[in-house]
C-alpha positions in Angstrom: 17.1 -3.9 1.8 18.1 -6.7 -0.6 15.3 -8.4 -2.1 16.0 -11.9 -3.2 14.2 -14.4 -5.1 12.7 -16.7 -2.9 9.2 -17.1 -4.1 7.0 -20.0 -2.4 8.5 -23.4 -3.4 11.9 -21.8 -4.4 13.6 -23.2 -1.9 17.1 -25.0 -2.2 17.2 -27.1 -5.5 13.6 -25.9 -6.2 13.3 -24.8 -9.7 12.7 -20.9 -9.7 10.4 -20.6 -12.2 7.7 -18.4 -10.8 9.5 -15.1 -10.6 6.0 -13.3 -12.2 3.3 -15.2 -10.2 1.4 -13.1 -7.8 0.4 -15.8 -5.4 -2.6 -16.0 -3.0 -1.3 -14.2 -0.1 0.6 -11.1 -2.4 -2.7 -11.0 -4.2 -4.9 -10.1 -1.1 -1.8 -7.6 0.3 -2.4 -5.7 -3.0 -6.2 -5.8 -2.7 -5.7 -4.6 1.2 -3.2 -1.6 -0.3 -5.6 -0.2 -3.0 -8.9 -0.4 -0.5 -6.1 1.5 2.0 -4.9 4.2 -0.6 -7.5 3.9 -3.6 -10.3 4.2 -1.3 -12.9 2.7 -3.4 -15.5 2.7 -0.6 -15.2 6.5 -0.6 -15.8 6.7 -4.2 -18.6 4.1 -3.9 -20.4 4.6 -0.7 -22.5 1.7 -1.5 -18.8 -0.4 -0.5 -19.0 1.0 3.0 -21.1 -1.2 4.8 -18.9 -4.4 3.4 -15.9 -3.7 5.3 -13.6 -3.8 2.4 -10.3 -2.8 4.7 -11.0 -5.6 7.5 -11.8 -7.9 5.0 -8.8 -7.7 3.2 -6.4 -7.7 5.9 -8.2 -10.7 7.5 -7.8 -12.4 4.0 -4.3 -11.6 3.8 -3.6 -12.9 7.1 -5.2 -16.1 6.5 -3.7 -16.5 3.1 0.0 -15.7 4.9 -0.8 -18.3 7.6 -1.5 -21.1 5.0 1.3 -20.3 3.0 3.5 -19.9 6.4 5.5 -23.4 5.3 6.9 -22.0 2.4 7.2 -18.0 3.7 9.4 -19.1 7.0 12.1 -17.1 7.3 11.1 -14.5 5.5 10.6 -12.0 8.2 13.7 -10.2 8.7 14.2 -7.8 11.3 18.1 -7.2 11.2 17.8 -5.2 7.9 18.4 -1.5 9.0 15.2 -0.2 7.2 13.4 -2.7 9.8 15.3 -1.2 12.9 15.0 2.3 11.7 11.0 1.6 11.6 10.9 -0.4 14.8 13.0 2.1 16.6 10.2 5.0 15.0 7.5 3.0 16.4 8.7 2.7 19.9 9.7 6.7 19.9 6.2 6.9 19.1 4.8 4.8 22.1 7.2 6.6 24.1 6.2 10.1 23.3 3.2 9.8 23.7 3.3 9.8 27.5 4.8 13.4 26.9 1.8 14.5 24.6 -0.3 17.5 25.4 -3.1 15.6 24.9 -1.8 11.6 25.9 -5.4 10.2 25.3 -5.8 11.7 21.9 -2.4 10.4 21.2 -3.0 6.9 22.4 -6.5 6.7 20.9 -4.9 7.6 17.6 -2.1 5.2 18.1 -4.4 2.3 18.6 -7.0 3.3 16.3 -5.0 4.1 13.4 -1.5 4.1 13.4 -1.0 0.3 14.6 -2.5 -0.4 11.1 0.8 1.0 9.5 2.8 -1.3 11.7 0.9 -4.1 10.8 0.9 -3.3 7.2 5.0 -3.0 7.3 5.1 -6.3 8.6 3.1 -7.9 6.1 5.3 -6.1 3.6 8.2 -7.2 5.0 6.8 -10.8 5.1 5.5 -10.8 1.7 7.6 -8.9 -0.6 10.6 -10.8 -1.7 11.8 -9.8 -5.0 11.8 -7.4 -7.9 8.5 -8.2 -9.1 6.7 -8.1 -5.8 7.9 -4.8 -5.7 6.7 -3.8 -9.4 3.4 -5.2 -8.4 3.4 -2.9 -5.5 4.0 0.4 -7.2 1.4 -0.3 -9.8 -1.4 -1.1 -7.3 -0.3 2.5 -5.9 -0.2 4.0 -9.5 -3.5 2.7 -9.5 -4.9 4.1 -6.3 -3.6 7.1 -6.8 -4.8 7.7 -10.4 -8.0 6.4 -9.7 -8.4 8.5 -6.8 -7.3 11.6 -8.4 -9.9 11.0 -11.6 -12.8 10.5 -9.1 -11.7 13.4 -7.3 -11.7 15.5 -10.3 -15.4 13.8 -11.5 -16.9 14.0 -8.3 -15.3 17.2 -6.6 -16.6 18.8 -3.6 -16.6 22.0 -3.4 -15.1 24.8 -6.0 -11.6 25.5 -4.9 -10.0 22.2 -3.8 -11.1 18.7 -5.2 -11.8 15.9 -2.7 -13.4 12.8 -2.3 -16.0 12.1 0.6 -13.9 10.3 3.6 -11.7 11.4 6.4 -8.6 10.3 5.1 -9.0 12.0 1.7 -9.1 15.9 2.1 -7.3 17.9 -0.4 -3.9 17.3 1.1 -3.7 13.9 1.3 -4.7 13.7 -2.3 -2.1 16.3 -3.0 0.2 13.9 -1.1 -0.5 10.6 -2.6 -0.3 12.2 -6.5 3.0 14.1 -5.7 4.3 10.8 -4.4 3.3 8.4 -7.1 3.7 10.8 -9.8 7.7 10.0 -10.1 6.7 6.1 -10.1 4.3 6.8 -13.0 6.7 8.8 -15.0 9.7 6.0 -14.2 7.6 3.5 -15.5 6.0 5.3 -18.6 9.4 5.8 -20.0 10.3 2.2 -19.6 6.9 0.8 -21.1 5.5 0.3 -24.5 2.3 -0.3 -26.1 -1.3 0.1 -24.2 0.5 0.6 -20.7 2.4 3.1 -21.9 -1.0 5.0 -23.2 -2.2 4.1 -19.5 0.5 5.5 -17.7 0.3 8.6 -19.7 -3.1 9.2 -18.9 -1.9 8.5 -15.3 0.2 11.5 -15.6 -2.3 13.9 -17.0 -4.5 12.7 -14.5 -2.2 13.5 -11.6 -0.8 16.8 -12.8 -4.5 18.0 -13.4 -5.6 16.7 -9.7 
């Protein structure tokens, strides 16, 4: 997928001076990403009644709607990645009818997987250049490192660490750490100073977890 420098306000003839700016819609999208992956509500249980995931989705949608004039024509469904994803979603829907437990498959798709579909379209709509991509990767790194650290500190059980919550069993935690570790190492080798030290700590935390 080709990512172009097409930030809000950067239309034809407009100066491209905001390449490093995180505009409100993207900021709320990054918060949504952190809440969905970093799961602060499962680390600090007092946050659960606040329904942070729903709030972040609504704020992302509202900010995207307000910025729609500057973001128009950005939702590309013609790319290979978009076609593959949509084909996968269609295949998922079709195969529900042939599952052993169709009701369970339908409920899982409606209650859980549909959020992934919505997230994909927001990502396709809001991420437009390499700076936006790096912002998302930094959010993933923070999410993974924070969850791994919390799991080490507040581990449940004696053998396999985890954080309370349906999405954070030991297997999910390991998958997240292993997925984000190459990103952490990649950034670590290219950063200096405080950021490099933070990333080194993130590597240690992820490997320990």
